[in-house]
VMD Tcl script that draws the C-alpha trace (Angstrom):
set ca {
  {16.77 4.40 7.27}
  {14.68 1.24 6.19}
  {12.08 0.05 4.78}
  {8.29 1.38 6.13}
  {5.41 0.64 5.52}
  {1.74 1.62 2.70}
  {0.15 2.90 5.76}
  {2.87 4.90 7.48}
  {3.81 6.83 4.16}
  {0.27 7.90 2.97}
  {-0.67 8.64 7.13}
  {1.81 11.47 6.96}
  {0.67 12.35 3.02}
  {-3.13 12.62 4.52}
  {-1.97 14.77 7.01}
  {-0.36 17.41 5.00}
  {-2.33 16.44 1.82}
  {0.16 15.02 -1.07}
  {0.05 12.16 -2.98}
  {3.18 9.30 -3.06}
  {4.32 8.15 -6.54}
  {3.98 4.56 -6.59}
  {6.45 3.63 -9.35}
  {7.41 0.82 -11.11}
  {10.93 -0.81 -11.48}
  {12.23 -3.59 -13.55}
  {15.83 -3.92 -12.50}
  {18.27 -2.78 -10.09}
  {19.21 0.15 -12.51}
  {15.43 1.56 -12.54}
  {15.22 0.93 -9.05}
  {18.34 2.81 -8.41}
  {16.88 5.74 -10.43}
  {13.87 5.89 -8.07}
  {15.45 5.88 -5.13}
  {18.35 8.86 -5.84}
  {14.85 11.05 -7.12}
  {13.45 10.44 -3.69}
  {16.93 11.11 -1.76}
  {17.29 14.59 -3.87}
  {13.94 15.80 -3.61}
  {13.76 14.44 0.37}
  {10.20 12.54 -0.85}
  {8.84 9.51 0.39}
  {8.97 6.71 -2.39}
  {6.93 3.28 -3.31}
  {9.03 1.21 -5.45}
  {6.89 -0.82 -6.86}
  {7.74 -4.08 -8.25}
  {5.19 -6.37 -10.45}
  {4.80 -10.23 -10.25}
  {6.45 -10.24 -13.49}
  {9.58 -8.25 -12.45}
  {9.51 -10.48 -9.03}
  {9.65 -13.81 -11.15}
  {12.53 -12.78 -12.89}
  {14.45 -10.92 -10.03}
  {13.21 -13.30 -7.27}
  {11.81 -11.72 -3.63}
  {14.60 -12.16 -1.98}
  {16.63 -10.46 -4.51}
  {14.43 -7.14 -4.46}
  {14.44 -6.99 -0.94}
  {18.12 -6.69 -0.38}
  {18.78 -4.33 -3.32}
  {15.86 -1.95 -1.73}
  {17.44 -2.01 1.77}
  {20.86 -1.64 0.33}
  {19.60 1.79 -1.55}
  {17.42 2.64 0.94}
  {20.86 2.63 3.29}
  {22.97 3.93 0.41}
  {21.00 7.11 -0.40}
  {19.54 7.71 3.44}
  {15.54 7.74 2.40}
  {12.94 5.13 3.32}
  {11.21 3.13 0.56}
  {7.89 1.22 0.52}
  {8.45 -2.18 -1.42}
  {5.29 -2.76 -2.91}
  {4.03 -5.96 -4.92}
  {1.79 -4.74 -7.24}
  {-1.07 -6.73 -9.12}
  {-0.57 -10.00 -7.30}
  {-3.47 -12.04 -9.12}
  {-4.38 -14.93 -8.74}
  {-0.83 -16.06 -6.61}
  {-0.92 -16.06 -3.14}
  {1.71 -17.85 -2.56}
  {3.77 -15.48 -4.18}
  {2.16 -12.27 -2.47}
  {3.00 -14.38 1.30}
  {6.70 -14.86 -0.10}
  {7.05 -11.93 -0.57}
  {5.21 -10.67 3.13}
  {7.72 -13.27 4.61}
  {11.09 -11.63 2.66}
  {10.36 -8.48 3.76}
  {8.06 -6.47 1.81}
  {6.28 -3.61 3.46}
  {3.08 -3.80 1.46}
  {1.35 -6.12 -1.05}
  {-1.33 -5.27 -3.85}
  {-3.74 -8.32 -3.74}
  {-6.24 -7.69 -7.28}
  {-9.58 -9.93 -7.40}
  {-10.80 -7.55 -9.05}
  {-11.79 -9.64 -11.84}
  {-14.00 -11.44 -9.78}
  {-17.43 -11.19 -8.74}
  {-17.83 -9.46 -4.91}
  {-18.20 -12.62 -2.71}
  {-14.61 -13.87 -3.99}
  {-12.62 -10.46 -4.63}
  {-13.71 -10.18 -0.59}
  {-12.91 -13.33 0.01}
  {-9.36 -13.27 -1.67}
  {-8.14 -9.97 -0.60}
  {-9.13 -10.89 3.50}
  {-7.23 -13.83 3.27}
  {-4.00 -11.51 1.92}
  {-4.77 -8.77 4.54}
  {-4.71 -11.91 7.66}
  {-1.57 -13.11 5.98}
  {0.34 -9.74 5.71}
  {-1.06 -8.76 8.95}
  {1.47 -11.27 10.52}
  {4.86 -9.01 9.43}
  {2.92 -5.84 9.52}
  {2.87 -5.48 6.11}
  {-0.03 -3.20 4.39}
  {-2.17 -4.37 1.87}
  {-3.85 -2.83 -1.10}
  {-7.18 -3.78 -2.60}
  {-9.40 -2.76 -5.72}
  {-12.92 -2.94 -6.70}
  {-13.88 -1.97 -9.93}
  {-11.36 -2.56 -13.27}
  {-8.96 -0.47 -14.49}
  {-8.58 -0.25 -18.11}
  {-5.50 -1.37 -20.25}
  {-2.57 -3.67 -20.04}
  {-0.61 -4.79 -16.69}
  {1.42 -8.05 -16.73}
  {-1.24 -10.50 -18.18}
  {-4.22 -8.74 -16.67}
  {-6.31 -6.80 -19.35}
  {-8.92 -5.33 -19.26}
  {-10.86 -3.40 -22.65}
  {-11.02 0.28 -22.14}
  {-14.58 0.50 -23.29}
  {-15.54 -2.93 -21.14}
  {-13.46 -1.30 -18.31}
  {-15.87 -0.80 -14.83}
  {-15.87 2.30 -13.04}
  {-16.19 1.73 -9.16}
  {-19.28 2.16 -7.58}
  {-19.30 4.38 -4.03}
  {-21.27 2.33 -1.79}
  {-19.69 -0.85 -2.74}
  {-16.26 0.66 -2.27}
  {-17.24 1.17 1.69}
  {-18.53 -2.02 1.35}
  {-15.57 -3.87 0.31}
  {-13.31 -1.50 2.55}
  {-15.43 -2.53 5.31}
  {-15.12 -6.09 4.78}
  {-11.99 -7.07 4.25}
  {-9.86 -4.44 6.48}
  {-7.17 -3.14 3.23}
  {-4.87 -0.42 3.71}
  {-5.67 1.33 0.80}
  {-8.04 1.24 -2.07}
  {-7.40 1.11 -6.00}
  {-10.17 2.40 -7.71}
  {-11.19 2.66 -11.57}
  {-12.01 6.09 -11.86}
  {-11.14 7.11 -15.76}
  {-7.80 5.75 -15.86}
  {-6.07 2.80 -17.67}
  {-2.61 1.27 -17.90}
  {-0.62 1.50 -20.33}
  {-0.36 5.06 -23.11}
  {-3.79 6.64 -23.56}
  {-5.51 6.25 -27.13}
  {-7.23 8.56 -26.04}
  {-6.86 12.11 -23.49}
  {-8.01 10.71 -20.28}
  {-11.67 12.18 -18.54}
  {-11.39 11.26 -14.75}
  {-14.54 10.77 -12.79}
  {-13.29 14.03 -10.24}
  {-17.30 13.99 -8.58}
  {-16.93 10.01 -8.47}
  {-13.60 9.70 -6.27}
  {-15.25 12.28 -4.19}
  {-18.23 10.39 -3.45}
  {-15.52 7.28 -2.73}
  {-13.40 9.34 -0.47}
  {-16.75 10.71 1.36}
  {-17.48 6.91 2.00}
  {-14.60 4.75 2.61}
  {-11.57 5.48 5.61}
  {-8.69 4.76 3.57}
  {-6.59 6.66 1.22}
  {-7.19 6.14 -2.66}
  {-5.23 4.41 -5.38}
  {-4.68 5.83 -8.30}
  {-3.21 3.43 -11.38}
  {-2.85 4.25 -14.84}
  {-0.53 7.60 -13.80}
  {1.65 7.34 -17.21}
  {-0.01 10.29 -19.52}
  {-2.89 11.78 -16.84}
  {-2.27 16.06 -17.11}
  {-0.73 17.69 -14.20}
  {-3.61 19.56 -13.51}
  {-5.90 16.54 -13.07}
  {-3.61 14.60 -10.59}
  {-3.69 18.21 -8.54}
  {-7.53 17.85 -8.32}
  {-7.65 14.28 -7.71}
  {-4.96 14.71 -4.77}
  {-7.61 17.00 -2.04}
  {-9.84 14.20 -2.78}
  {-8.42 11.60 -1.13}
  {-5.68 9.82 -3.76}
  {-2.74 9.89 -2.15}
  {-0.72 6.86 -3.73}
  {-0.71 7.53 -7.68}
  {1.16 4.99 -9.54}
  {3.44 5.36 -12.80}
  {4.71 2.47 -14.51}
  {4.65 2.60 -18.36}
  {6.56 6.01 -18.40}
  {9.44 4.76 -16.81}
  {9.23 1.42 -18.97}
  {9.29 3.02 -22.41}
  {11.24 6.88 -21.21}
  {13.31 5.58 -18.57}
  {14.45 2.26 -20.42}
  {13.41 1.02 -23.90}
  {13.99 4.71 -25.38}
  {17.33 4.90 -23.59}
  {18.44 1.29 -25.00}
  {17.28 2.71 -28.52}
  {18.27 6.46 -28.42}
  {22.14 5.61 -26.49}
  {23.22 2.26 -27.01}
  {24.63 2.55 -31.16}
  {26.53 5.60 -29.52}
  {28.29 3.88 -26.86}
  {32.01 2.95 -27.55}
  {32.08 -0.87 -27.52}
  {28.87 -0.97 -26.74}
  {29.62 -0.69 -23.31}
  {26.71 -1.91 -20.75}
  {27.41 0.51 -17.81}
  {27.34 3.41 -19.73}
  {23.96 2.94 -20.89}
  {23.08 1.73 -17.33}
  {24.33 4.91 -16.02}
  {21.82 6.67 -18.80}
  {18.65 4.65 -17.29}
  {19.86 5.49 -13.92}
  {19.70 9.41 -14.69}
  {16.52 8.93 -16.81}
  {14.61 7.07 -14.29}
  {15.59 9.78 -11.64}
  {14.43 12.89 -14.30}
  {11.07 11.51 -14.45}
  {10.22 10.37 -10.85}
  {11.46 13.46 -9.88}
  {8.92 15.43 -12.25}
  {6.22 13.48 -10.60}
  {7.15 14.44 -6.98}
  {6.66 17.96 -7.99}
  {4.00 17.36 -9.35}
  {2.31 14.99 -6.46}
  {3.61 18.01 -4.14}
  {5.61 14.70 -1.98}
  {8.83 16.74 -2.12}
  {10.81 17.82 1.27}
  {8.16 15.76 3.08}
  {11.27 14.15 5.05}
}
mol new
graphics top color blue
foreach p $ca { graphics top sphere $p radius 0.5 }
foreach p [lrange $ca 0 end-1] q [lrange $ca 1 end] { graphics top cylinder $p $q radius 0.2 }
display resetview
């Protein structure tokens, strides 16, 4: 088994009408839990490192870890760089070292600058066949150092999305349609009509960021409308890491960190398994 591109995985998802989960990892325990769940459920999976996580772990270490876990568990993995903003050099290093998918997020800029930066990423990534995800419209909430007011988040205009895809050549498009990063303060309200219109006008798979807290039925409704990649990060960070550390560490005799690490692996695997079943990607390998 190996690291595969986002384009390859999402083409299969399109043909068979399911979505692939894209899960943030922050260390080896999270990554192992994600890959373990994918293997046990025979599901494609996208393992997603934020720029902050890459700065801590290093591009080469992340790639080697993903490659070895792919071999160990016998499952293909898309290794994805999430929300790379204002650091094209990091994006290039990730491409050079073996990431199979990268996201360039220049959505905070005007249309022309967003296109310029995204095209640079597409041109560079094409050297290795690495897939590129772009974004148009602002997705609310907090993601690493990206902060967008929930009240001021701008939804994606379908016609702009179509033009953006044509102008950049991206393989997947993140759209702002009512989700936010982080836990929701109010129930999310996805604009399904907008998703449908964007899908009708664009040839590439759509990406839904802010998957933590979205009702399962909303996911199921969005998938036939063109959403083929769904990002889940906060749930893994909080429920799959912080809460495990808080609740389980006091119970561990002599505070054995290895036992806590195993609990993190199992909890992350449990969360990913739940999403795989909702997204319809189980038994697709």
